[in-house]
C-alpha positions in Angstrom: -33.0 -0.9 3.7 -29.6 -0.5 2.1 -26.9 -3.3 2.8 -24.0 -3.0 3.1 -20.7 -4.8 1.4 -16.6 -5.6 2.0 -14.3 -4.6 -0.1 -10.9 -5.5 -0.6 -8.6 -3.5 -2.5 -7.3 -4.9 -6.8 -4.3 -6.3 -4.1 -6.0 -7.8 -2.2 -5.7 -5.6 1.0 -8.4 -4.6 3.3 -10.1 -1.2 2.7 -10.1 0.5 6.1 -11.0 4.2 5.2 -11.1 7.7 2.8 -8.0 10.0 2.3 -9.0 12.3 3.8 -7.0 16.6 3.7 -7.4 18.6 7.7 -5.5 21.3 7.8 -3.4 22.3 11.4 -1.3 24.7 13.2 1.9 23.5 13.9 3.4 24.9 16.4 7.0 27.1 16.0 9.5 29.3 17.9 11.0 30.8 14.7 11.8 31.2 11.1 15.4 30.8 9.7 16.6 33.0 7.5 16.1 30.7 4.8 12.4 31.1 5.5 12.0 26.9 6.9 10.2 26.9 10.2 11.7 25.8 13.8 8.9 24.1 15.0 9.0 23.2 18.8 8.8 20.4 20.3 7.0 20.7 23.1 3.2 21.4 21.8 1.0 19.6 20.0 0.0 20.3 16.3 -3.4 22.0 16.8 -6.0 19.9 14.3 -8.9 22.0 12.9 -11.2 19.2 12.0 -14.2 21.0 11.0 -12.3 21.4 7.8 -12.2 18.2 7.0 -12.4 17.4 3.1 -12.9 13.8 1.8 -9.8 13.7 -0.6 -11.6 12.8 -4.9 -9.6 12.0 -8.2 -11.1 12.6 -10.5 -14.3 13.3 -8.7 -14.1 10.3 -7.2 -13.7 10.1 -3.4 -10.0 7.8 -2.5 -10.1 4.7 0.1 -7.1 3.1 1.2 -6.2 -0.1 1.9 -4.5 -1.1 4.8 -1.1 -1.3 3.3 -1.7 3.1 2.5 -2.5 2.4 -1.1 -5.2 4.8 -2.6 -7.9 3.7 -4.8 -11.6 4.7 -6.2 -14.6 2.5 -5.6 -14.7 1.0 -8.9 -11.5 -0.2 -8.5 -13.0 -1.9 -5.2 -13.1 -5.3 -5.3 -16.6 -6.7 -3.4 -15.5 -9.8 -1.0 -17.6 -13.0 -1.7 -20.3 -13.8 1.5 -18.4 -15.8 3.7 -22.4 -16.8 5.0 -24.2 -17.1 1.6 -23.0 -21.4 1.5 -24.5 -23.3 -1.3 
């Protein structure tokens, strides 16, 4: 059976997830003469969840802390087990 460990970022913040890229379609009502879109305010962006991919830096998964900072696994600090008293 594998065990899990809780990690923190090097600055002490809790790790809350992984960085992800997801394609989405934002509805527009037209295009300006300079090529910029005119977004509609009445429709929601459609997210294509089947395109979700975990972001990696130099082949390493990017973890995100509670402040929004990104870290690779080798930068994380394992939290000490508070139940292991001596």
